[in-house]
N, C-alpha and C positions, 0 to 999 in steps of 0.2 A: 044374629046379632052383630054380626061384623059389617052389615050393609046399612045400619041407621046412621052412623058418622058421614058416610057418603051421600046418602041422601039429604041430611043434613046441609052439607058445603054445597051440592048443587041445588038447593034450596035457595040459599045465601046468596050464590051467584044468580041464579035466576032472579031474586027479588030484588035487586040492585036497582036503584031509582034511573031513570032513563039519564037524564043527567051524567051521575055519576058513570053511566057506562060508555057515552059519548066520549067522556072525559079519558077514559081508560084509553080506547080505542084511537082516540087523537095524537095519543102518545106511543103510538106501538108504529113500526112500519108497516106498509101495507100489505106486504103477505102474510105477516103477525096476526093482523088485525082482521084476514080473510080466515084465518085459521081457526079463531074464536067461534065459527059457525057452529063447530062441534061440540062446545061447552054444554048447551042446552037448547031447547026449541027456541026461547025467547032471544039467545043471541044468535039463532041462524040467521043468516044475512044481515043482522043488524048492521053491520059496518057500510054496507050499502046505502044507509042513511046519515051516516056520519058528515057533519057539513064541510070538514078539511078534507081535501085530496094532496096527497105529498108524493112525487115521486122522484128519489135522490138516490144516493148513491147505495142505499142498501139494498135498495130493490134491482140496481143494475148487477150488484155483486150476488143477489141472491139467483138472479136469472143464470147469469153465467156460471155459478156452480150447478145449474140443472141443465148446463149444455144447451140452454138456448141464448142466441144472437142477442146480444147486451145491447141493443137499440129498441127504440120504440118499432114496434112493428102491427101491421093492421089486425092479428090477432089477438094481441095483447089488448090492444084500443078498442078492438068490437067488443068483447068481454067485458070490458071497463065500462064502457058506454050502455051496454045491453043490461049491466046490471044495478047500475047508479038509481037510486030512489032519493027523491027532495034535493033542496039546494045545494049548493057548491058555495060556501062562504069565503072559504080560503084554498088558494091552491098555490102548490108551489113545485114548481120542476127546475131540478137541478142536477149538477154533475151528468149530465147526459154522456154517455162515452161515445168516442166518433167509431163510424162514421154518421153523420146526422143524417135525417133524412126530413127536409123542411116541410113536406107535403103533410108528412104524419103528425109534424107537431102543428100543422094549420089545423087539421082535424080534431085536437085535442082544443087548441087555442078555442075553435068553434064551438067547441062541445062545453067546455066551463063557461063562456060567453053568454050563454042561451041558459044558466042557471042559476043567476040571483048572484052572480060573482059580487064580493066585497074588498078581496086581497089576492092580487096576484104577485107571484114573485117567480120571474123568469130569467134562471141562470145559467147561460149558455155557455160553451168553452170557446176560447180562441179559435179563429180562424175565418172564415167566411161570415158576415154577418146575415143574421135573420132577419128577413123583412116581415115586421108585424101587421098581421092582416086586420082588415076594416073592422073586423066583427068585435073587435076589444074595443071598438069606440062607441059600442052599442049597450054598454054596459054599465046602464044607469045607477047602479049602487056602489058603485067602486069608491073605495075608501082608503086604500094604500096601494101604490103600483110601484113595482121595482123591475127593471129591465137591465139585463146587462147582454153586451154586444149584439145589439138590435138595429134593424132600419127602421126609424119610424117616420111616418107621413100620415098624419092623420086626413081623412077623406074629407072633400067640400062638405059632407052631409054630416060633418061632426060638428053639435052644438054645444056640449057641455058634459063635465064630470062634476054634478052637482053637488056630489059629496065627497070627493077627493080630498083628502087632508095631507097624506104625503104622497111625496112623489120622488124617486131613486130614477136618475137615467144614466148610466155607468158603463163606458165605453160604447156610446150610441151614436149611430150618425144622424142628425137631422138637419135641417137649415135653421138659420138664426131666425128667421120669418115664422116658421112651423112651429119653433121653439116658443117665442112669444105669445102665437095665437095660442096654444097649449096652455101657456100658465095664466093667460087672460080668461081662459073659458074652464078655469077650476076655481071657482069663487070663494071656495071653503080651505083652500091649501094653507097649510098652515106650517108645513116641515119641507124642504126641496134640497136635495142633492143632486148635482148636476157636474159630469164629467164625460164631456161629448167628445168624439173620436175628431172631427174635423175641426179645424178653427173658426172663429165666429168672428165675425166683422164688427157689429153692433149688437146689442140686446137691451130690451126696455120691462122693465118687471113691472107687471102691473098685478098683485096680489093683495087686496085688502088685508087678509085675514093670515097673511106670511107673518111667520115669528122668528123661525130659523132656515138660511141660507148658507149652503157651502158649495163654492163654484170652484174647479178644480180643470176649467177648462181653460184653452188658448184663445185669446178674447184680447180685440182691441179696444174695445170702451163698452160700459156697461152706465144704464140710466135707470132711477127709481122713479116710477111715476105714481103709484098709488100704495105703498107700503106703510100706514101709520103704526102697526104693529110689530114691525122688525125689529127684533131685539140684537140677535146673533148674527153676525155677518163674517162668514169668512170668502174671502178671494185669493185662491193663491195661485196664479197664472204663468205661464211660460215665460221665458225672458225673451223670446226671440219674436214675440209679435212687433207690428207696426204701428208705430203710435201715431204716425202723420197718415194714415189711410182709411180714417174713419170716414163712410161715405155717407150715413143717415143720422150723423147727429154726434156729439160731444157731449162731454159730461164733466165738468170742473170740479175743484175741491168743495167751491160754495153749494154749488147744483148738488152734488153727491150727498153731501151732508144735510144738506138743508131737507132732502126728502125723508130722513131715517130721523124722525123725531124721537124713536123710542130706545135708540141703540143704546145697547149695554157693552155687548163686546165685540169687540173688532179685530180681526184677523185680515193684513193685507201683504200680500206679494210687492215683492218690488216692481214688477211690470205695470200693476195696475195703479199705485203712484205715481208713476212715471207718466202715465196717461192723464190721471187727474191734474198733475202741475202743467202738463204742457196744455190743457185746456184752456190756461190763465193766461190772457193778454197780456195783462199788466203783472207785477211783481206780486210775488204773493203775499198774501196779508199775514200779519202776525197774528193775527187773531179772526175767528170768523165770524160773520155778522151774526149769528146766531150761538148762544150757548149749548153746548152739547150736555145737558143736564142729567142724562141719565147712563153715560158712558161712564165704565168702570173699569175697565182694562182694554189695553191698546198691545196688540201682537203684530210687529212689522217683521219682515222677512226680508233679508239681504240690500239692508241700507246701506248707502254710501255717505258716510258723516263727512266726507270731505266735500259731497257736491253741495253747493250752495242753496240750491232750490230745495235738497231732499230734508237738508237740516231745517231750513224754514218749514217747510210742511210739519217736518214734526213737531217743532216746537211752537208751531199753530195749534194743533191738536193738542199738547199739553196746557196749552193757555185757554183754551176754549171748553176745557174739560174739568169743571171746578170739582166734582166730585171724583175724581179720577181715583183709582186704589191701586193699580198694578199696570208697570211697564215692562213688555218682555221686546228686546229688539236684538235679530241676528242680524250681527257687521257683515256685508260682503267685502272680503279683504280682496278679491278678484279684480274689484272696481276701486276700490278704495285707493288713495293716493296720498302717498308722504311727501311733503316738499313745500315748493311754492303755489300749489293748485289748493293746498290747506288755506292757506291766510283768509281768504275772504271767509271761509265758514267758523274759522278761529275768532276772529273779530266779532263776526256775529254771537258766537258764544260770547266771549268776553262783555261783550255789552248788556247782558240778559239780566246781571248783576242789579244793574243799575233801572231798569225795565218795572221793576217791582212782580215779578213773576214768584207765584207762591204756589206749589204742590200741595197744599194744605191736608187732603186726604190720603196721600199718595202712602201705601205701606211696604208694597213689595215691589223690588227691581231687577230685572234680571236681565243683562247685557253678553252676548254669545260672540265668541271669536274675536275677541278684544287682544288686538297685536300691541297696544301699547304707542299709539299714535298722539300727535299733541292735540288734535279734535277730540279723538277720545276720551283722553285724560282730561281735557277742558271739561267736555261734556259729563265726564263721572263727578267732576268737581263742582259744576254748576247743580247738577241733581242731588248730591248732597248738601247743598248751600241754602237749598230751595224746600228740600221737604222734611216740614218738622214733625211728622208723623210717622217717618220711614223706620220700619222696623228690619227689615233685610233686605241688604243687595247683593245679588249672585252675580259672581265676575268669571264667565268660562273663556279662558285663553286660547284665543289661536295658536296653533302650532309656532313656537319661538324657535325661529333660525340661527344659528350663530353667529350671520352679520345683522341679525335684527337690532334695532336702536335700542330696545329695552329689553333686558331678559325677565321673565317670570319675579323673581323676587325683589328686583327694580321698580317693576311695577306697584308690587305690592306695598314696598317701602314708600312710594309717592302716594298712593290713595290713601295710606294711614296717617299722612300730613294733612291730608285736606279737612278743611271745618265743616263740621256737620251740625246741620239745624235740630236734629233729633239725638236726645241723649240717649236713646236705645237704638238707635240704628248701628247694626252690625254687617262687617263686609265678608263675604265667605268667596274662595275660591274655588 
């Protein structure tokens, strides 16, 4: 009598559909998935056919509690390789404790690359970078590739990742030319995040399907060659790059935005802005030759409002974006100057009231690190006066020192005196 419930439970476990079994096994740490072999005859070695292989901190912690060396060793790999059956669509290798033996990781990469790999996440710890073996570039079905702390040098025989749609290179060492070639050989690439360890001089992006780009590397210049679908662009690079040392080409403001017809969300750092305006021989135009009809959000880091070229660049973007909805500006007070150097920028802002500037779709505005300089206050005044649909202006003040020209209260009083084109506009500190 007491055996019947057990048999019924065993029958339920044994009769689960294969896809349900696979989902359960993929959610378990590798060592627990292996243990399921004792549940029933149907579950025996079922884990060897699961298309997902995860070697992460749970495995290394388990091995360390069993007094096994918490690194990849030949015995573990041998058993893993000998028991595995079927394709490995997804492989994640992360949180490997030191010391790392690159030779054993080579074996693992070689093994998964021969098993119809579609997604690889290789997160290695800081230290000596791991040279990615050429075997990974033979994965014709690769769709997602994420690499941390690696040296990437595609072999001359590499032809294409014809199915790759997402690429993440974080703290990776790769030359600008190799990076260009890699991107151009991923014709289906849609999403890319790049944080290259060494400074890049010039990079040309040729990616006809690309929709999102997040670039956080040191870079002198960037050019978009074939990116008709690119909607989200974020380029936040270091401030210590040399804007005058671009060897293989330059890209100015007009060329940059002329290659981004679908641009919707833009995030630029101070350094790339300086590069774009440095590439202009004549004075920066107050409006681009082509309207940015899809641009909805502008997010600019470390802008110097007292710099005439930078304020012209900002005004140019505003005037060229008829459907702009949100502006976020972080002011760089380290380079922002108060005094005589403000005069050209101040006169330029004052002249905009008669230029017919209208931000008819702007609803949100945020200014960060405001100190209350004359240029900043004139910029705020201009935005309030030319934004009939504005709903919210957020002002985050810079640390106000006792000797500052204005206190926080004085800034607030002055802003409240400004004329507002929108009856529903509210200013928040």
